[in-house]
N, C-alpha and C positions, 0 to 999 in steps of 0.2 A: 426961154425957160431953162434954168441952169441944168436940169436933168438931161434934157435933150442935147444941150451943148456939150456936156461931159460925155454922153454916149457917142456923139458924133466924133469927138476927138479920140475917144478910145478906139472906135472902129477904124478910124483913119490910121491910128498908130499901130494897129494890128496888121495892116496890109502887108508889110514886109515878111510877116510870119505865115502868110497865106492860109488863114484859118479855114477849116472845112465847115465849121458852124459856130455861131455865137447865139446862146440862149439866155433869156432871163427867167428866173423863177422867183419864189417868194412873193412879197407884196407887189412888186413891179409887174409881175405876170398875173397875179390873182385879182387885181382890181382894187387893192386896198393900200396903194402906195401914197405916202404923205411926204411931199418934198421937204427935205431938210430934217425929217424925223425918221423915215424908213431907210434901211440899207438898200443898196443896189446890188442884188445878188445875181451873179452872172456865171455862166459856164462857157468856156472856149474849147473847141475841139481843134487841135493842131494836127497837121498831117503826120508829125512825129518823125523820128523819136525825139524825146525831150532831152537834149544834150546840155552840158554846161554852158555852151554858147546860147542855147535857147533860154536858159534860166537868166543869163546876163541880159539878154534882149528884153525879156519880160520885166525884169527889175528896172531897166532903163525906161521902158514904156510907162510904168507906174510912177517913177520918179518925175517924169516930164509932165504928168497930170496933176502934180501936187498943187499947182497954182489955181486949179479949178475949185470953185466954192464947195462942191460936194465930194471931192476926190477921196476924202477920208472914209466915206460911206460906201465906196465901191469895193466890193468883195468878189474875187473871181478865182475860179478853179480851172486848171488847164488839164484836159484829157487828150488822148489820141485815140483813133479808132481801135488800135490794138490793146489799149488799156481801159477802154470804156466799161467793160463788163466787170462785175464784182463789186458789191456795195461796201466791202471791207478794205478794198485797195486804197492806198493813200496817194493823193495827187498833189502836184505843185499848186500852191494857193497863195494869192495875195489877199490879205485881210488885216485890218487893224494896222495898216501901213507897214507891213513886213511880209516876207516870204517864209512859208513853212509848208508842211504837207498835211493833208487831212482827207478823209473819205468823202465821196459824194453819197450821202446816206440813202437808205431805202425811201425815206419820206421825200427827199429832194428829187429822187428819180421818179417817184410816183407823181409828184407835182409837175415835173417836166412832161410826162406823158399825158397828164390830165389837162393842163392849161399852160404849159410852157410857151413863152413868147419868143418866136424866132426873130432875131435881129439880123442874122446873116446865114446863108447857106442852108444846109439840110435840116429837116425837122428832127426832133429827138427820136421819133419812132424808127428812123432809118439807121441810127447809130447806137442807141441804148437798148439793151434787152428789157422786156417788160418786168415789172416787179410783182411776183406772186403774192397773193393776200397773206399767206403764212409768213413770208419773209418780212412783209411790212409790219404785221402784228408783232412778230418777234423783236424787231428793232425797236418799236415803240415801247414795249414792255421793258426791254433792256435799258433803254435810255432813261426811262422814269426810275427804274430800280437802281441802276448802277451809277448814274450821273446825278440826277436831280435829288433823289432821296438822301444820299450822303451830303449833298451841298446844303441841305436845310440845316444841318448842324452848325454851319459856319455863320454865326450871327452877323458879324460886321458887313459881309457882302450884301446882306438883305436890307441895308440902309441905302443902297444904290438903286436908282430908278430902273436900270437895265435888268437887274436880277429880279426885281418884283414883277416887272412887265413880262419878261420872257419866261420866268418860272411859272407864273400863273397861266398865261395864254398857252404855253406849251402843254401844261397839264390838261387844260380844257380841250385843246385840239387832239391830244392823245386819247382822251376819253371818247370823243366822237369817232375817231378812227377805229378804236377797238370795239366800240359799241355798234357803230353803223357802217363801218368800212369806207368812210368818206373823209375827205380833207375839207377843212373850213379855214376862213380867213381869221386874222386877229380881231377884226371888228365883230365877226360872228361869235368868236370865242368869249367876248365879254358877256353877251346874253347867256351863253352856256354856263359861264362861271356863276352867275347869279342863280341859275337853275340848280347848280351843283352845291349851293350853299356857301360859296366863298363870301368873305366879308364885303358887304355892299359898298362901304366907304372906300375900300381899297380898289375895288373894281371901278368906281367912279373916278378915283384918282388917276387910274390908268387911262380911262376914256378922256379925261380933261387934258392930260399931257399929250396924248396922241392926236386928238381931234379938235382941241380947243386951245385957248390961251390961258393957262392957269397962272396963279400967283406962285412965286418961288416957295417951295415947301419950307416949313420951319424945321429946326433940328428935332424938336419934340415930336413933330408929326412923322418924320422919316424913321425915328426910332420906334414909335408906336406902330407905324405901317409895317415895318419889318417884323415885329413880333406877331402882329395879326396874320401876316402872310405865312410865317413859319408855323404858327399854331394851327393854321388851316391845312397847309400844304403837306406837312409830314403825314398825318393820319390819312389824308385824302389819297396820297400816292400809295400808302400801304394797302388801302382798301382796293384801289385800282389794280395793283399788281396781284393781290390775292385773288381777284376775280378773273384775271386773264392770263396769268403766268402758266 
């Protein structure tokens, strides 16, 4: 299985860095992973500190994995025990085939505590502080209000599969987290979207591309799908934020 082969090579390549822990979150941990379609979302805890030499070794590790079929989908953030606390702190990250820094969000941290998959070493509860409900809700509202709502205004990006998929499923998952205090998978979010009044043909489009073998979309459909998504998502985010901000 290509996923297992990639993870094995990744874990072997990490050995010289002596990781304290390696965890999977997202679809790979939550039981909704689709090989070749889902990202491989990982967290590595290194003993620290993360020096320029550490950054070089991490970059070299990922460069050596590029020949693996699914390497482009492997996204990994690197923490240390001393820097693990604080959902706003930015950490060394490899994603989209480059290095940069980003936070391990409150949602990711809650996922790790709820159903994180331990690939090596200590479990999340030993190294990550728990996420209070208020902190989780505040992040979800802020993410919808400050990132996704402004993004709706940029029409061209909504012709892309990824924006439609992630924008709608993230909205549904945010709604459930705020309403019920729980996390759901992308598969579960599709049923939730229908219950929330999202355009049924767009929801079916997401389902086909994630779980089936659809025909390549026409340019006419991607344009119409984008407008349907934007027309639904803007007011829906406004109503969600007004209810929970």
